[in-house]
C-alpha positions in Angstrom: -41.9 -6.3 5.2 -38.0 -5.2 4.4 -37.2 -1.5 4.9 -36.1 0.6 2.1 -33.9 3.7 2.2 -36.2 6.8 3.0 -36.3 9.2 0.2 -37.4 13.0 -0.2 -39.1 14.5 -3.1 -38.8 17.9 -4.4 -41.3 19.4 -6.6 -39.5 22.2 -8.6 -42.2 24.8 -10.1 -44.5 22.4 -11.7 -46.7 23.6 -14.5 -49.2 21.8 -16.7 -50.0 22.7 -20.4 -53.5 23.5 -21.8 -56.0 20.6 -21.8 -58.9 19.2 -19.9 -59.1 18.9 -16.2 -57.2 21.2 -13.4 -53.7 22.7 -14.1 -50.7 23.2 -11.8 -49.4 26.5 -11.4 -45.7 26.8 -10.2 -46.3 24.1 -7.7 -42.9 24.1 -5.7 -42.8 21.7 -2.5 -40.1 19.7 -0.6 -41.5 16.5 0.8 -38.9 15.3 3.5 -37.5 11.7 4.2 -40.3 9.5 5.7 -42.6 12.4 5.8 -46.6 12.0 5.4 -47.3 15.2 3.5 -50.8 16.0 2.4 -52.3 18.2 -0.3 -55.6 19.3 0.9 -58.0 21.2 -1.5 -61.5 21.2 -2.8 -62.8 19.3 -5.8 -60.6 20.3 -9.1 -58.1 22.2 -6.9 -55.1 20.3 -8.4 -54.5 17.9 -5.8 -54.7 14.6 -7.7 -52.8 16.6 -10.4 -50.0 16.8 -8.1 -50.0 13.2 -7.5 -50.2 12.1 -11.0 -47.3 14.5 -12.1 -45.3 12.7 -9.2 -46.1 9.4 -10.4 -45.6 10.3 -14.3 -49.0 9.9 -15.4 -49.5 13.6 -16.2 -47.1 15.4 -18.6 -45.4 18.7 -17.5 -45.1 21.7 -19.5 -42.4 23.0 -17.0 -40.8 22.1 -13.7 -38.9 18.9 -12.3 -39.9 16.1 -10.0 -36.8 15.0 -8.0 -36.8 11.7 -6.1 -33.6 11.6 -3.5 -32.0 14.1 -5.9 -32.8 12.0 -8.8 -34.6 13.8 -11.6 -37.3 11.3 -12.8 -39.6 13.6 -14.7 -38.6 11.9 -17.9 -39.1 8.3 -16.5 -42.4 6.3 -17.2 -44.4 5.5 -14.3 -43.3 1.9 -13.9 -39.7 3.0 -13.5 -40.1 5.6 -10.6 -40.6 3.1 -7.8 -43.7 4.4 -6.5 -46.9 2.9 -5.2 -50.2 4.7 -6.4 -53.5 4.1 -4.6 -56.1 5.4 -6.8 -59.4 7.4 -5.7 -61.8 4.7 -6.9 -59.3 1.9 -6.2 -58.9 0.7 -9.7 -59.2 -3.0 -8.7 -59.8 -6.0 -11.1 -63.0 -7.7 -10.8 -62.0 -11.0 -12.0 -59.0 -11.3 -9.5 -59.1 -12.5 -5.9 -57.6 -10.4 -2.9 -54.7 -12.7 -2.9 -54.2 -12.3 -6.6 -54.4 -8.7 -6.5 -51.5 -8.5 -3.9 -49.3 -10.9 -5.5 -49.5 -9.5 -9.0 -46.6 -6.9 -8.3 -44.5 -9.6 -6.3 -44.7 -11.9 -9.2 -42.9 -9.4 -11.5 -40.0 -9.1 -9.1 -38.7 -12.5 -9.7 -38.9 -13.4 -6.1 -38.0 -17.0 -5.0 -41.4 -18.7 -4.1 -41.0 -18.9 -0.4 -39.9 -15.0 -0.2 -43.0 -14.4 -2.2 -45.4 -16.4 -0.2 -43.8 -14.7 3.0 -44.2 -11.1 1.7 -47.8 -12.1 0.4 -48.7 -13.4 4.0 -47.1 -10.4 5.7 -48.9 -7.6 3.6 -52.4 -9.4 3.9 -52.0 -9.7 7.7 -50.9 -6.1 8.0 -53.9 -5.0 6.1 -56.4 -7.3 8.0 -57.2 -9.2 4.5 -56.3 -12.8 5.7 -59.9 -13.6 6.2 -60.9 -12.3 2.8 -58.0 -13.5 0.8 -59.9 -15.7 -1.7 -62.7 -13.2 -2.2 -63.1 -10.7 -5.3 -63.5 -6.8 -4.9 -67.3 -7.3 -5.6 -67.7 -9.4 -2.5 -65.7 -6.9 -0.3 -67.0 -4.1 1.7 -65.7 -0.5 0.8 -63.5 -0.3 3.6 -62.1 -3.8 2.6 -61.5 -2.5 -1.0 -59.7 0.4 0.3 -57.4 -1.9 2.4 -56.8 -4.1 -0.8 -55.8 -1.0 -2.9 -53.5 -0.1 -0.1 -52.0 -3.6 0.3 -51.4 -4.2 -3.5 -49.4 -0.8 -3.7 -47.2 -1.5 -0.5 -46.6 -5.1 -1.6 -43.7 -4.2 -3.8 -42.0 -2.0 -1.0 -42.1 1.1 -3.1 -40.0 4.1 -2.1 -42.9 6.6 -2.5 -46.6 5.9 -1.8 -49.1 8.0 -3.3 -52.8 8.3 -1.9 -55.5 9.8 -3.6 -58.5 10.3 -1.3 -57.7 6.7 0.3 -60.5 7.3 2.7 -63.5 8.8 0.7 -67.2 7.8 0.9 -66.4 5.6 3.7 -69.1 5.5 6.5 -67.7 7.4 9.7 -66.9 4.2 12.0 -64.9 2.5 9.2 -63.4 5.8 8.2 -61.8 6.4 11.6 -60.8 2.9 12.0 -58.8 2.7 8.8 -57.5 6.3 9.3 -55.9 5.1 12.8 -54.7 1.9 10.8 -53.1 4.2 8.1 -51.5 6.4 10.5 -50.1 3.1 12.2 -49.1 1.8 8.9 -47.0 4.8 8.2 -45.3 4.9 11.5 -44.2 1.4 11.3 -43.0 1.4 7.6 -42.0 5.3 7.4 -42.3 5.3 3.7 -42.4 8.7 2.0 -46.2 9.3 1.6 -47.9 11.9 -0.5 -51.8 12.1 0.0 -54.5 14.2 -1.6 -57.7 14.8 0.0 -60.6 17.2 0.3 -61.3 16.0 4.3 -59.8 18.3 6.8 -60.0 15.8 9.5 -58.0 13.0 7.6 -55.3 15.7 6.6 -55.0 17.0 10.3 -54.9 13.2 11.7 -52.6 11.9 9.5 -50.2 14.5 8.1 -46.8 15.5 9.3 -47.4 18.7 7.1 -50.0 20.0 4.7 -50.2 22.0 1.6 -53.5 23.9 1.0 -53.9 24.1 -2.6 -56.5 25.9 -4.7 -56.8 26.5 -8.5 -53.5 24.8 -8.9 -51.5 26.8 -6.8 -50.1 26.1 -3.1 -51.4 28.6 -0.9 -49.8 27.6 2.5 -47.5 24.8 3.7 -47.0 24.0 7.4 -47.8 21.5 10.2 -51.4 20.8 11.1 -51.5 22.9 14.2 -49.8 25.7 12.3 -52.4 25.8 9.7 -55.4 25.4 11.8 -54.6 28.2 14.3 -52.5 30.5 12.2 -54.1 30.4 8.6 -52.5 33.0 6.0 -56.0 33.5 4.6 -59.5 33.1 4.7 -59.4 30.0 2.0 -57.0 28.3 4.4 -59.0 28.8 7.4 -62.2 27.7 5.5 -60.2 24.5 4.5 -59.7 23.3 7.9 -63.6 23.3 9.1 -66.2 25.7 10.4 -65.2 29.2 11.3 -66.6 32.5 12.1 -65.6 35.3 9.8 -66.5 39.1 11.3 -65.3 42.1 9.6 -63.5 44.5 11.8 -61.5 47.6 12.3 -58.5 48.2 14.1 -58.9 50.8 16.9 -56.0 50.5 19.0 -52.3 49.2 18.4 -50.6 47.8 21.3 -47.0 46.6 22.2 -48.3 42.9 22.2 -51.2 43.0 19.6 -54.3 45.3 18.6 -57.7 45.9 19.6 -60.4 45.6 16.9 -64.0 46.8 16.6 -66.8 44.8 15.3 -69.5 46.4 12.9 -71.8 46.0 15.8 -69.3 48.0 17.9 -67.9 45.3 20.3 -64.2 45.5 21.1 -61.9 42.4 20.9 -58.4 42.3 21.8 -56.0 40.2 19.4 -52.6 39.0 20.3 -49.4 38.6 18.4 -50.5 40.7 15.5 -48.1 42.8 13.3 -48.5 44.9 10.1 -51.8 46.6 11.3 -52.2 50.1 11.9 -55.1 52.0 13.7 -57.8 52.3 11.1 -56.7 49.1 9.0 -59.8 46.9 8.0 -59.4 43.1 8.6 -61.5 39.9 9.2 -61.6 38.3 12.6 -61.5 34.3 12.4 -63.3 32.9 15.3 -62.9 28.9 15.5 -66.3 27.6 17.3 -64.6 25.6 19.8 -62.3 28.3 21.1 -65.3 30.5 22.0 -67.1 30.4 25.5 -70.7 31.7 26.7 -71.7 33.5 29.7 -74.8 34.8 30.8 -75.1 38.5 29.7 -75.5 39.6 33.4 -72.7 37.9 34.5 -70.2 39.1 31.7 -67.0 40.8 32.6 -64.4 42.0 30.1 -64.3 42.2 26.4 -66.7 40.0 24.3 -69.5 40.1 21.9 -73.2 40.1 23.2 -75.9 38.3 21.4 -78.9 36.1 22.0 -78.9 32.4 21.5 -80.9 31.5 18.0 -80.5 27.6 18.3 -78.8 24.9 20.3 -78.2 21.5 18.9 -76.9 18.3 21.0 -74.3 16.3 18.9 -73.3 13.8 21.7 -69.9 14.8 22.8 -70.7 18.8 22.3 -73.7 21.4 22.2 -73.7 23.5 18.9 -75.0 27.1 19.4 -76.0 29.7 17.2 -75.6 33.3 18.5 -77.3 36.1 16.9 -75.3 39.2 17.0 -75.9 42.8 16.0 -75.8 43.3 12.4 -74.2 40.1 11.3 -74.9 36.3 10.6 -75.1 34.1 13.5 -72.0 33.1 15.3 -71.5 29.3 15.8 -70.1 28.3 19.1 -69.3 24.7 20.1 -69.1 23.8 23.9 -68.4 20.3 25.4 -71.4 18.1 26.5 -69.9 18.3 29.9 -70.5 22.0 30.3 -72.6 22.5 33.1 -74.3 25.7 31.7 -77.0 25.1 29.2 -78.5 28.1 27.4 -81.9 28.1 25.7 -83.2 29.6 22.7 -84.0 33.5 23.5 -81.2 33.6 26.3 -79.1 36.7 26.2 -75.4 35.7 26.4 -71.9 37.2 25.8 -69.7 35.5 23.5 -66.0 35.6 25.3 -63.2 35.3 22.7 -59.7 34.4 23.8 -57.1 37.0 22.4 -54.4 34.2 22.0 -56.9 32.0 19.8 -58.5 34.7 17.8 -57.0 35.5 14.4 -56.9 38.7 12.5 -56.3 38.5 8.7 -56.2 41.4 6.3 -59.3 42.7 4.5 -59.0 40.8 1.2 -61.5 43.3 -0.6 
């Protein structure tokens, strides 16, 4: 496929009016040149509405969509130079894979040899050569998703919009297609905006992520930043399991604070500002950042508890640890860990001051 000039996208304070469906409320984001940018949120959060507004399918009550500095807000979808992969694929049941991919190319007035060349390239890139003469009903779900991608990419769009491109796939084909989608973006470098509810997809594919709730962008950042330093509880929850412990600041230090749990256990937290002694907060503990030691062998700060449950998940063990006065704490340890703990064992949860996150008490 020939390369097109990279473009950027600026969403300037997008708002939608009254009517059914999720509404956008002052969405302002800059998608950089050639970036894979993802809107992550639960159902009805507004993530698909953002894609539809960019594509021109959703009227705006206020705000502008700028592509490479050009205001496209008043243009119909067909004139915006974008490829849209819909959540359900939107495939035509009467057309073969080859006819789907050729559909857009035939409207570009290409010479027959060039059309055939580009058709072959796209089918090859998406692994669809062997099923090129089949109709969608004869394809597996992951092949249907490949076809929807192929149709959108065939016309070499300036912008690629992906609405839940990996939804409902079984784990193995999902991981495979996720890697292939990452490889496609690396090779084509087309500016891509994705909407998904799946944190694993967002973390694996994105250069940057916007967490969206109720039509508003809550936080924007690179995957590691959002995962390790969420701005609020809703952002932390968006990226998978986390333990939330109410705490009170009992000591302010030069490089952080010490907090105390409701059970009276003290935990140091590094790199925290804007907290004073006596401030209330919520401690965010990612399960994979925690470790366990036998209570009798414990040294230093930590949270004592008792093993309530252990589950083997192949690459890891998942523990639930009962602690004083709170819901169980989830701890994930690699399966290669030599120490195994049984139900009823007394342990101490050890917390690294560098990986724990302290959030203000939102109440």
